N, CA, C, O and the ligand as a Tripos MOL2 file, in Angstrom:
@<TRIPOS>MOLECULE
protein
  265   263    67     0     0
PROTEIN
NO_CHARGES

@<TRIPOS>ATOM
      1 N         266.4820 -118.9240   42.0630 N.3       1 MET1
      2 CA        266.8910 -118.1530   40.8890 C.3       1 MET1
      3 C         268.2000 -118.7040   40.3310 C.2       1 MET1
      4 O         269.0810 -119.1370   41.0740 O.2       1 MET1
      5 N         268.3010 -118.6760   39.0240 N.am      2 ARG2
      6 CA        269.5120 -119.1790   38.3860 C.3       2 ARG2
      7 C         270.6700 -118.2040   38.5850 C.2       2 ARG2
      8 O         270.4690 -117.0080   38.7980 O.2       2 ARG2
      9 N         271.8860 -118.7450   38.5100 N.am      3 SER3
     10 CA        273.0630 -117.9010   38.6860 C.3       3 SER3
     11 C         273.3390 -117.0970   37.4210 C.2       3 SER3
     12 O         272.8310 -117.4120   36.3450 O.2       3 SER3
     13 N         274.1540 -116.0500   37.5700 N.am      4 CYS4
     14 CA        274.5350 -115.2270   36.4240 C.3       4 CYS4
     15 C         275.2390 -116.0760   35.3720 C.2       4 CYS4
     16 O         275.0820 -115.8500   34.1720 O.2       4 CYS4
     17 N         276.0050 -117.0410   35.8260 N.am      5 ARG5
     18 CA        276.7110 -117.9050   34.8970 C.3       5 ARG5
     19 C         275.7330 -118.6990   34.0380 C.2       5 ARG5
     20 O         275.9240 -118.8350   32.8300 O.2       5 ARG5
     21 N         274.6920 -119.2190   34.6670 N.am      6 ASP6
     22 CA        273.6470 -119.9370   33.9290 C.3       6 ASP6
     23 C         272.9790 -119.0270   32.9030 C.2       6 ASP6
     24 O         272.7360 -119.4150   31.7610 O.2       6 ASP6
     25 N         272.6910 -117.8090   33.3450 N.am      7 ILE7
     26 CA        271.9430 -116.8900   32.4830 C.3       7 ILE7
     27 C         272.7770 -116.4860   31.2740 C.2       7 ILE7
     28 O         272.2730 -116.4710   30.1510 O.2       7 ILE7
     29 N         274.0510 -116.1560   31.4930 N.am      8 THR8
     30 CA        274.8820 -115.7630   30.3510 C.3       8 THR8
     31 C         275.0400 -116.9380   29.3870 C.2       8 THR8
     32 O         275.0820 -116.7450   28.1720 O.2       8 THR8
     33 N         275.1290 -118.1540   29.9280 N.am      9 ALA9
     34 CA        275.2140 -119.3320   29.0560 C.3       9 ALA9
     35 C         273.9400 -119.4860   28.2340 C.2       9 ALA9
     36 O         273.9950 -119.7740   27.0380 O.2       9 ALA9
     37 N         272.7920 -119.2920   28.8790 N.am     10 LEU10
     38 CA        271.5080 -119.3990   28.1760 C.3      10 LEU10
     39 C         271.3820 -118.3260   27.0940 C.2      10 LEU10
     40 O         270.9150 -118.5980   25.9880 O.2      10 LEU10
     41 N         271.8070 -117.1020   27.4270 N.am     11 VAL11
     42 CA        271.7260 -116.0080   26.4550 C.3      11 VAL11
     43 C         272.5840 -116.3560   25.2320 C.2      11 VAL11
     44 O         272.1690 -116.1430   24.0930 O.2      11 VAL11
     45 N         273.7710 -116.8880   25.4790 N.am     12 SER12
     46 CA        274.6490 -117.2760   24.3740 C.3      12 SER12
     47 C         274.0100 -118.3640   23.5210 C.2      12 SER12
     48 O         274.0490 -118.3080   22.2910 O.2      12 SER12
     49 N         273.4220 -119.3530   24.1860 N.am     13 GLN13
     50 CA        272.7540 -120.4280   23.4490 C.3      13 GLN13
     51 C         271.5830 -119.9030   22.6420 C.2      13 GLN13
     52 O         271.3020 -120.3690   21.5370 O.2      13 GLN13
     53 N         270.9040 -118.9180   23.2240 N.am     14 GLY14
     54 CA        269.7260 -118.3540   22.5780 C.3      14 GLY14
     55 C         270.0470 -117.6270   21.2820 C.2      14 GLY14
     56 O         269.1560 -117.3910   20.4660 O.2      14 GLY14
     57 N         271.3200 -117.2680   21.0820 N.am     15 LEU15
     58 CA        271.7100 -116.6230   19.8330 C.3      15 LEU15
     59 C         271.7190 -117.6270   18.6850 C.2      15 LEU15
     60 O         271.5430 -117.2610   17.5230 O.2      15 LEU15
     61 N         271.9240 -118.8860   19.0250 N.am     16 ASP16
     62 CA        272.0850 -119.9150   17.9940 C.3      16 ASP16
     63 C         270.8670 -120.8000   17.8330 C.2      16 ASP16
     64 O         270.6390 -121.3570   16.7590 O.2      16 ASP16
     65 N         270.0810 -120.9340   18.8930 N.am     17 LYS17
     66 CA        268.9290 -121.8280   18.8120 C.3      17 LYS17
     67 C         267.7550 -121.2410   19.5700 C.2      17 LYS17
     68 O         267.9120 -120.3110   20.3620 O.2      17 LYS17
     69 N         266.5830 -121.7900   19.3200 N.am     18 GLN18
     70 CA        265.3710 -121.3800   20.0120 C.3      18 GLN18
     71 C         265.4000 -121.9580   21.4220 C.2      18 GLN18
     72 O         265.5420 -123.1680   21.5980 O.2      18 GLN18
     73 N         265.2660 -121.0960   22.4220 N.am     19 LEU19
     74 CA        265.2270 -121.5700   23.8000 C.3      19 LEU19
     75 C         263.8190 -121.9980   24.1720 C.2      19 LEU19
     76 O         262.8420 -121.5610   23.5630 O.2      19 LEU19
     77 N         263.7260 -122.8570   25.1780 N.am     20 SER20
     78 CA        262.4110 -123.2580   25.6670 C.3      20 SER20
     79 C         261.7480 -122.0870   26.4000 C.2      20 SER20
     80 O         262.4110 -121.1190   26.7710 O.2      20 SER20
     81 N         260.4600 -122.1910   26.5960 N.am     21 LEU21
     82 CA        259.7280 -121.1330   27.3040 C.3      21 LEU21
     83 C         260.3110 -120.9380   28.7060 C.2      21 LEU21
     84 O         260.4740 -119.8070   29.1640 O.2      21 LEU21
     85 N         260.6220 -122.0410   29.3790 N.am     22 GLY22
     86 CA        261.1840 -121.9630   30.7290 C.3      22 GLY22
     87 C         262.5190 -121.2430   30.7520 C.2      22 GLY22
     88 O         262.8010 -120.4550   31.6540 O.2      22 GLY22
     89 N         263.3390 -121.5270   29.7420 N.am     23 GLU23
     90 CA        264.6470 -120.8750   29.6650 C.3      23 GLU23
     91 C         264.5050 -119.3770   29.4070 C.2      23 GLU23
     92 O         265.1920 -118.5570   30.0150 O.2      23 GLU23
     93 N         263.5850 -119.0390   28.4810 N.am     24 ARG24
     94 CA        263.3770 -117.6170   28.1720 C.3      24 ARG24
     95 C         262.8090 -116.8750   29.3810 C.2      24 ARG24
     96 O         263.1590 -115.7230   29.6350 O.2      24 ARG24
     97 N         261.9300 -117.5480   30.1210 N.am     25 LEU25
     98 CA        261.3780 -116.9430   31.3330 C.3      25 LEU25
     99 C         262.4730 -116.7180   32.3720 C.2      25 LEU25
    100 O         262.5180 -115.6770   33.0280 O.2      25 LEU25
    101 N         263.3600 -117.7140   32.5140 N.am     26 ALA26
    102 CA        264.4500 -117.5940   33.4830 C.3      26 ALA26
    103 C         265.3280 -116.3970   33.1550 C.2      26 ALA26
    104 O         265.7380 -115.6560   34.0480 O.2      26 ALA26
    105 N         265.6170 -116.2100   31.8670 N.am     27 ILE27
    106 CA        266.4110 -115.0530   31.4450 C.3      27 ILE27
    107 C         265.6480 -113.7690   31.7440 C.2      27 ILE27
    108 O         266.2020 -112.8250   32.3080 O.2      27 ILE27
    109 N         264.3670 -113.7400   31.3600 N.am     28 GLY28
    110 CA        263.5700 -112.5290   31.5290 C.3      28 GLY28
    111 C         263.4730 -112.0930   32.9820 C.2      28 GLY28
    112 O         263.6200 -110.9120   33.2970 O.2      28 GLY28
    113 N         263.2230 -113.0550   33.8670 N.am     29 VAL29
    114 CA        263.1080 -112.7320   35.2960 C.3      29 VAL29
    115 C         264.4610 -112.2650   35.8290 C.2      29 VAL29
    116 O         264.5380 -111.3170   36.6090 O.2      29 VAL29
    117 N         265.5160 -112.9350   35.4030 N.am     30 HIS30
    118 CA        266.8490 -112.6130   35.9060 C.3      30 HIS30
    119 C         267.3000 -111.2160   35.4710 C.2      30 HIS30
    120 O         267.7800 -110.4330   36.2910 O.2      30 HIS30
    121 N         267.1480 -110.9060   34.1850 N.am     31 VAL31
    122 CA        267.6550 -109.6180   33.7050 C.3      31 VAL31
    123 C         266.8410 -108.4390   34.2460 C.2      31 VAL31
    124 O         267.3120 -107.3010   34.2430 O.2      31 VAL31
    125 N         265.6100 -108.7180   34.7110 N.am     32 MET32
    126 CA        264.8410 -107.6460   35.3500 C.3      32 MET32
    127 C         265.5330 -107.1830   36.6250 C.2      32 MET32
    128 O         265.4390 -106.0200   37.0190 O.2      32 MET32
    129 N         266.2400 -108.1320   37.2690 N.am     33 MET33
    130 CA        266.8400 -107.8270   38.5750 C.3      33 MET33
    131 C         268.3530 -107.6590   38.5150 C.2      33 MET33
    132 O         268.9650 -107.1830   39.4720 O.2      33 MET33
    133 N         268.9480 -108.0430   37.4090 N.am     34 CYS34
    134 CA        270.4100 -108.0890   37.3500 C.3      34 CYS34
    135 C         270.9070 -107.2630   36.1650 C.2      34 CYS34
    136 O         270.7610 -107.6680   35.0110 O.2      34 CYS34
    137 N         271.4930 -106.1090   36.4560 N.am     35 SER35
    138 CA        271.9260 -105.2100   35.3820 C.3      35 SER35
    139 C         273.1120 -105.7860   34.6240 C.2      35 SER35
    140 O         273.2850 -105.5130   33.4360 O.2      35 SER35
    141 N         273.9270 -106.5800   35.3040 N.am     36 ARG36
    142 CA        275.0910 -107.1760   34.6550 C.3      36 ARG36
    143 C         274.6620 -108.0930   33.5030 C.2      36 ARG36
    144 O         275.2020 -108.0230   32.3990 O.2      36 ARG36
    145 N         273.6790 -108.9530   33.7880 N.am     37 CYS37
    146 CA        273.2030 -109.8710   32.7540 C.3      37 CYS37
    147 C         272.3870 -109.1290   31.6910 C.2      37 CYS37
    148 O         272.3790 -109.5180   30.5230 O.2      37 CYS37
    149 N         271.7090 -108.0660   32.1030 N.am     38 ARG38
    150 CA        270.9780 -107.2510   31.1300 C.3      38 ARG38
    151 C         271.9690 -106.6460   30.1290 C.2      38 ARG38
    152 O         271.7200 -106.6500   28.9240 O.2      38 ARG38
    153 N         273.0880 -106.1300   30.6340 N.am     39 ASN39
    154 CA        274.1210 -105.5920   29.7490 C.3      39 ASN39
    155 C         274.6840 -106.6810   28.8540 C.2      39 ASN39
    156 O         274.8880 -106.4710   27.6580 O.2      39 ASN39
    157 N         274.9350 -107.8470   29.4410 N.am     40 PHE40
    158 CA        275.4710 -108.9500   28.6520 C.3      40 PHE40
    159 C         274.5210 -109.3100   27.5240 C.2      40 PHE40
    160 O         274.9420 -109.5380   26.3890 O.2      40 PHE40
    161 N         273.2180 -109.3600   27.8520 N.am     41 GLN41
    162 CA        272.2180 -109.7340   26.8630 C.3      41 GLN41
    163 C         272.1810 -108.7200   25.7120 C.2      41 GLN41
    164 O         272.1420 -109.1050   24.5430 O.2      41 GLN41
    165 N         272.1930 -107.4330   26.0480 N.am     42 SER42
    166 CA        272.1100 -106.4330   24.9750 C.3      42 SER42
    167 C         273.3900 -106.4400   24.1450 C.2      42 SER42
    168 O         273.3440 -106.2460   22.9310 O.2      42 SER42
    169 N         274.5220 -106.6610   24.7890 N.am     43 GLN43
    170 CA        275.7810 -106.7470   24.0390 C.3      43 GLN43
    171 C         275.7960 -107.9730   23.1350 C.2      43 GLN43
    172 O         276.2660 -107.9200   21.9990 O.2      43 GLN43
    173 N         275.2770 -109.0670   23.6590 N.am     44 ALA44
    174 CA        275.2500 -110.2980   22.8760 C.3      44 ALA44
    175 C         274.4030 -110.1200   21.6210 C.2      44 ALA44
    176 O         274.7720 -110.5800   20.5410 O.2      44 ALA44
    177 N         273.2670 -109.4510   21.7750 N.am     45 HIS45
    178 CA        272.4140 -109.2230   20.6080 C.3      45 HIS45
    179 C         273.0410 -108.2270   19.6450 C.2      45 HIS45
    180 O         272.8910 -108.3430   18.4280 O.2      45 HIS45
    181 N         273.7520 -107.2380   20.2080 N.am     46 PHE46
    182 CA        274.4360 -106.2600   19.3670 C.3      46 PHE46
    183 C         275.5100 -106.9610   18.5370 C.2      46 PHE46
    184 O         275.6170 -106.7600   17.3270 O.2      46 PHE46
    185 N         276.2970 -107.7830   19.2160 N.am     47 ILE47
    186 CA        277.3650 -108.5110   18.5260 C.3      47 ILE47
    187 C         276.7690 -109.4070   17.4420 C.2      47 ILE47
    188 O         277.3000 -109.5180   16.3370 O.2      47 ILE47
    189 N         275.6540 -110.0400   17.7930 N.am     48 ARG48
    190 CA        275.0540 -110.9650   16.8410 C.3      48 ARG48
    191 C         274.6350 -110.2520   15.5530 C.2      48 ARG48
    192 O         274.8740 -110.7410   14.4490 O.2      48 ARG48
    193 N         274.0080 -109.0880   15.7200 N.am     49 THR49
    194 CA        273.4770 -108.4210   14.5400 C.3      49 THR49
    195 C         274.5780 -107.7330   13.7370 C.2      49 THR49
    196 O         274.4580 -107.6060   12.5180 O.2      49 THR49
    197 N         275.6390 -107.2910   14.3910 N.am     50 THR50
    198 CA        276.6650 -106.5370   13.6730 C.3      50 THR50
    199 C         277.8070 -107.4130   13.1820 C.2      50 THR50
    200 O         278.4600 -107.0800   12.1920 O.2      50 THR50
    201 N         278.0530 -108.5140   13.8510 N.am     51 ALA51
    202 CA        279.2160 -109.3260   13.4950 C.3      51 ALA51
    203 C         278.8640 -110.7980   13.3050 C.2      51 ALA51
    204 O         279.6540 -111.6880   13.6210 O.2      51 ALA51
    205 N         277.6760 -111.0320   12.7890 N.am     52 HIS52
    206 CA        277.2150 -112.4020   12.6580 C.3      52 HIS52
    207 C         278.1260 -113.2260   11.7490 C.2      52 HIS52
    208 O         278.4500 -114.3760   12.0450 O.2      52 HIS52
    209 N         278.5210 -112.6230   10.6600 N.am     53 THR53
    210 CA        279.3700 -113.3250    9.7080 C.3      53 THR53
    211 C         280.7000 -113.7090   10.3530 C.2      53 THR53
    212 O         281.2150 -114.8120   10.1650 O.2      53 THR53
    213 N         281.2370 -112.7590   11.1190 N.am     54 TYR54
    214 CA        282.5120 -113.0090   11.7890 C.3      54 TYR54
    215 C         282.3820 -114.1710   12.7700 C.2      54 TYR54
    216 O         283.2490 -115.0420   12.8210 O.2      54 TYR54
    217 N         281.2890 -114.1850   13.5570 N.am     55 LEU55
    218 CA        281.0820 -115.2540   14.5210 C.3      55 LEU55
    219 C         280.9260 -116.6030   13.8300 C.2      55 LEU55
    220 O         281.4320 -117.6200   14.3040 O.2      55 LEU55
    221 N         280.2220 -116.5980   12.7100 N.am     56 GLU56
    222 CA        280.0540 -117.8520   11.9760 C.3      56 GLU56
    223 C         281.4040 -118.3930   11.5260 C.2      56 GLU56
    224 O         281.6550 -119.5980   11.5510 O.2      56 GLU56
    225 N         282.2600 -117.4720   11.1160 N.am     57 ARG57
    226 CA        283.5970 -117.8780   10.6870 C.3      57 ARG57
    227 C         284.3700 -118.4860   11.8510 C.2      57 ARG57
    228 O         285.0700 -119.4860   11.6880 O.2      57 ARG57
    229 N         284.2370 -117.8750   13.0250 N.am     58 LEU58
    230 CA        284.9030 -118.4000   14.2190 C.3      58 LEU58
    231 C         284.3930 -119.7990   14.5500 C.2      58 LEU58
    232 O         285.1650 -120.6860   14.9160 O.2      58 LEU58
    233 N         283.0800 -119.9800   14.4140 N.am     59 GLN59
    234 CA        282.4930 -121.2830   14.7080 C.3      59 GLN59
    235 C         282.9900 -122.3370   13.7240 C.2      59 GLN59
    236 O         283.2770 -123.4720   14.1040 O.2      59 GLN59
    237 N         283.0850 -121.9500   12.4710 N.am     60 ASP60
    238 CA        283.6170 -122.8710   11.4600 C.3      60 ASP60
    239 C         285.0190 -123.3260   11.8400 C.2      60 ASP60
    240 O         285.3620 -124.5030   11.7340 O.2      60 ASP60
    241 N         285.8270 -122.3520   12.2880 N.am     61 GLU61
    242 CA        287.1990 -122.6680   12.6640 C.3      61 GLU61
    243 C         287.2310 -123.6470   13.8330 C.2      61 GLU61
    244 O         287.9950 -124.6120   13.8130 O.2      61 GLU61
    245 N         286.4020 -123.4020   14.8580 N.am     62 SER62
    246 CA        286.4300 -124.2770   16.0290 C.3      62 SER62
    247 C         285.8650 -125.6560   15.6950 C.2      62 SER62
    248 O         286.2640 -126.6560   16.2920 O.2      62 SER62
    249 N         284.9350 -125.7090   14.7390 N.am     63 GLU63
    250 CA        284.4140 -127.0200   14.3340 C.3      63 GLU63
    251 C         285.4870 -127.8300   13.6130 C.2      63 GLU63
    252 O         285.5560 -129.0510   13.7520 O.2      63 GLU63
    253 N         286.3170 -127.1390   12.8450 N.am     64 LYS64
    254 CA        287.3910 -127.8330   12.1340 C.3      64 LYS64
    255 C         288.3840 -128.4410   13.1130 C.2      64 LYS64
    256 O         288.9220 -129.5230   12.8800 O.2      64 LYS64
    257 N         288.6250 -127.7160   14.2340 N.am     65 LYS65
    258 CA        289.5980 -128.1770   15.2150 C.3      65 LYS65
    259 C         289.0720 -129.3690   16.0020 C.2      65 LYS65
    260 O         289.8340 -130.2810   16.3220 O.2      65 LYS65
    261 N         287.7800 -129.3740   16.3180 N.am     66 SER66
    262 CA        287.2460 -130.4240   17.1890 C.3      66 SER66
    263 C         287.0290 -131.7230   16.4390 C.2      66 SER66
    264 O         286.5840 -132.7080   17.0270 O.2      66 SER66
    265 ZN        272.9070 -111.9150   36.5160 Zn       67 ZN67
@<TRIPOS>BOND
     1     1     2 1
     2     2     3 1
     3     3     4 2
     4     3     5 am
     5     5     6 1
     6     6     7 1
     7     7     8 2
     8     7     9 am
     9     9    10 1
    10    10    11 1
    11    11    12 2
    12    11    13 am
    13    13    14 1
    14    14    15 1
    15    15    16 2
    16    15    17 am
    17    17    18 1
    18    18    19 1
    19    19    20 2
    20    19    21 am
    21    21    22 1
    22    22    23 1
    23    23    24 2
    24    23    25 am
    25    25    26 1
    26    26    27 1
    27    27    28 2
    28    27    29 am
    29    29    30 1
    30    30    31 1
    31    31    32 2
    32    31    33 am
    33    33    34 1
    34    34    35 1
    35    35    36 2
    36    35    37 am
    37    37    38 1
    38    38    39 1
    39    39    40 2
    40    39    41 am
    41    41    42 1
    42    42    43 1
    43    43    44 2
    44    43    45 am
    45    45    46 1
    46    46    47 1
    47    47    48 2
    48    47    49 am
    49    49    50 1
    50    50    51 1
    51    51    52 2
    52    51    53 am
    53    53    54 1
    54    54    55 1
    55    55    56 2
    56    55    57 am
    57    57    58 1
    58    58    59 1
    59    59    60 2
    60    59    61 am
    61    61    62 1
    62    62    63 1
    63    63    64 2
    64    63    65 am
    65    65    66 1
    66    66    67 1
    67    67    68 2
    68    67    69 am
    69    69    70 1
    70    70    71 1
    71    71    72 2
    72    71    73 am
    73    73    74 1
    74    74    75 1
    75    75    76 2
    76    75    77 am
    77    77    78 1
    78    78    79 1
    79    79    80 2
    80    79    81 am
    81    81    82 1
    82    82    83 1
    83    83    84 2
    84    83    85 am
    85    85    86 1
    86    86    87 1
    87    87    88 2
    88    87    89 am
    89    89    90 1
    90    90    91 1
    91    91    92 2
    92    91    93 am
    93    93    94 1
    94    94    95 1
    95    95    96 2
    96    95    97 am
    97    97    98 1
    98    98    99 1
    99    99   100 2
   100    99   101 am
   101   101   102 1
   102   102   103 1
   103   103   104 2
   104   103   105 am
   105   105   106 1
   106   106   107 1
   107   107   108 2
   108   107   109 am
   109   109   110 1
   110   110   111 1
   111   111   112 2
   112   111   113 am
   113   113   114 1
   114   114   115 1
   115   115   116 2
   116   115   117 am
   117   117   118 1
   118   118   119 1
   119   119   120 2
   120   119   121 am
   121   121   122 1
   122   122   123 1
   123   123   124 2
   124   123   125 am
   125   125   126 1
   126   126   127 1
   127   127   128 2
   128   127   129 am
   129   129   130 1
   130   130   131 1
   131   131   132 2
   132   131   133 am
   133   133   134 1
   134   134   135 1
   135   135   136 2
   136   135   137 am
   137   137   138 1
   138   138   139 1
   139   139   140 2
   140   139   141 am
   141   141   142 1
   142   142   143 1
   143   143   144 2
   144   143   145 am
   145   145   146 1
   146   146   147 1
   147   147   148 2
   148   147   149 am
   149   149   150 1
   150   150   151 1
   151   151   152 2
   152   151   153 am
   153   153   154 1
   154   154   155 1
   155   155   156 2
   156   155   157 am
   157   157   158 1
   158   158   159 1
   159   159   160 2
   160   159   161 am
   161   161   162 1
   162   162   163 1
   163   163   164 2
   164   163   165 am
   165   165   166 1
   166   166   167 1
   167   167   168 2
   168   167   169 am
   169   169   170 1
   170   170   171 1
   171   171   172 2
   172   171   173 am
   173   173   174 1
   174   174   175 1
   175   175   176 2
   176   175   177 am
   177   177   178 1
   178   178   179 1
   179   179   180 2
   180   179   181 am
   181   181   182 1
   182   182   183 1
   183   183   184 2
   184   183   185 am
   185   185   186 1
   186   186   187 1
   187   187   188 2
   188   187   189 am
   189   189   190 1
   190   190   191 1
   191   191   192 2
   192   191   193 am
   193   193   194 1
   194   194   195 1
   195   195   196 2
   196   195   197 am
   197   197   198 1
   198   198   199 1
   199   199   200 2
   200   199   201 am
   201   201   202 1
   202   202   203 1
   203   203   204 2
   204   203   205 am
   205   205   206 1
   206   206   207 1
   207   207   208 2
   208   207   209 am
   209   209   210 1
   210   210   211 1
   211   211   212 2
   212   211   213 am
   213   213   214 1
   214   214   215 1
   215   215   216 2
   216   215   217 am
   217   217   218 1
   218   218   219 1
   219   219   220 2
   220   219   221 am
   221   221   222 1
   222   222   223 1
   223   223   224 2
   224   223   225 am
   225   225   226 1
   226   226   227 1
   227   227   228 2
   228   227   229 am
   229   229   230 1
   230   230   231 1
   231   231   232 2
   232   231   233 am
   233   233   234 1
   234   234   235 1
   235   235   236 2
   236   235   237 am
   237   237   238 1
   238   238   239 1
   239   239   240 2
   240   239   241 am
   241   241   242 1
   242   242   243 1
   243   243   244 2
   244   243   245 am
   245   245   246 1
   246   246   247 1
   247   247   248 2
   248   247   249 am
   249   249   250 1
   250   250   251 1
   251   251   252 2
   252   251   253 am
   253   253   254 1
   254   254   255 1
   255   255   256 2
   256   255   257 am
   257   257   258 1
   258   258   259 1
   259   259   260 2
   260   259   261 am
   261   261   262 1
   262   262   263 1
   263   263   264 2
@<TRIPOS>SUBSTRUCTURE
     1 MET1         2 RESIDUE 1 A MET
     2 ARG2         6 RESIDUE 1 A ARG
     3 SER3        10 RESIDUE 1 A SER
     4 CYS4        14 RESIDUE 1 A CYS
     5 ARG5        18 RESIDUE 1 A ARG
     6 ASP6        22 RESIDUE 1 A ASP
     7 ILE7        26 RESIDUE 1 A ILE
     8 THR8        30 RESIDUE 1 A THR
     9 ALA9        34 RESIDUE 1 A ALA
    10 LEU10       38 RESIDUE 1 A LEU
    11 VAL11       42 RESIDUE 1 A VAL
    12 SER12       46 RESIDUE 1 A SER
    13 GLN13       50 RESIDUE 1 A GLN
    14 GLY14       54 RESIDUE 1 A GLY
    15 LEU15       58 RESIDUE 1 A LEU
    16 ASP16       62 RESIDUE 1 A ASP
    17 LYS17       66 RESIDUE 1 A LYS
    18 GLN18       70 RESIDUE 1 A GLN
    19 LEU19       74 RESIDUE 1 A LEU
    20 SER20       78 RESIDUE 1 A SER
    21 LEU21       82 RESIDUE 1 A LEU
    22 GLY22       86 RESIDUE 1 A GLY
    23 GLU23       90 RESIDUE 1 A GLU
    24 ARG24       94 RESIDUE 1 A ARG
    25 LEU25       98 RESIDUE 1 A LEU
    26 ALA26      102 RESIDUE 1 A ALA
    27 ILE27      106 RESIDUE 1 A ILE
    28 GLY28      110 RESIDUE 1 A GLY
    29 VAL29      114 RESIDUE 1 A VAL
    30 HIS30      118 RESIDUE 1 A HIS
    31 VAL31      122 RESIDUE 1 A VAL
    32 MET32      126 RESIDUE 1 A MET
    33 MET33      130 RESIDUE 1 A MET
    34 CYS34      134 RESIDUE 1 A CYS
    35 SER35      138 RESIDUE 1 A SER
    36 ARG36      142 RESIDUE 1 A ARG
    37 CYS37      146 RESIDUE 1 A CYS
    38 ARG38      150 RESIDUE 1 A ARG
    39 ASN39      154 RESIDUE 1 A ASN
    40 PHE40      158 RESIDUE 1 A PHE
    41 GLN41      162 RESIDUE 1 A GLN
    42 SER42      166 RESIDUE 1 A SER
    43 GLN43      170 RESIDUE 1 A GLN
    44 ALA44      174 RESIDUE 1 A ALA
    45 HIS45      178 RESIDUE 1 A HIS
    46 PHE46      182 RESIDUE 1 A PHE
    47 ILE47      186 RESIDUE 1 A ILE
    48 ARG48      190 RESIDUE 1 A ARG
    49 THR49      194 RESIDUE 1 A THR
    50 THR50      198 RESIDUE 1 A THR
    51 ALA51      202 RESIDUE 1 A ALA
    52 HIS52      206 RESIDUE 1 A HIS
    53 THR53      210 RESIDUE 1 A THR
    54 TYR54      214 RESIDUE 1 A TYR
    55 LEU55      218 RESIDUE 1 A LEU
    56 GLU56      222 RESIDUE 1 A GLU
    57 ARG57      226 RESIDUE 1 A ARG
    58 LEU58      230 RESIDUE 1 A LEU
    59 GLN59      234 RESIDUE 1 A GLN
    60 ASP60      238 RESIDUE 1 A ASP
    61 GLU61      242 RESIDUE 1 A GLU
    62 SER62      246 RESIDUE 1 A SER
    63 GLU63      250 RESIDUE 1 A GLU
    64 LYS64      254 RESIDUE 1 A LYS
    65 LYS65      258 RESIDUE 1 A LYS
    66 SER66      262 RESIDUE 1 A SER
    67 ZN67       265 GROUP 0 **** ****
């Protein structure tokens, strides 16, 4: 089983791009057993839908710096 760190990273990536079937399965299996990552996932989706514009602005800023 993947670590919580892997799963939270995958969930974050999944907000920006389409994950592979294997990645989505790994998240699905993990969050069934891990309430911490389940909370992270629901918060991540909440943040995405409510503050998407804000996050995009943050990404623009970090792209300018790099
Ligand atoms: Zn976990």
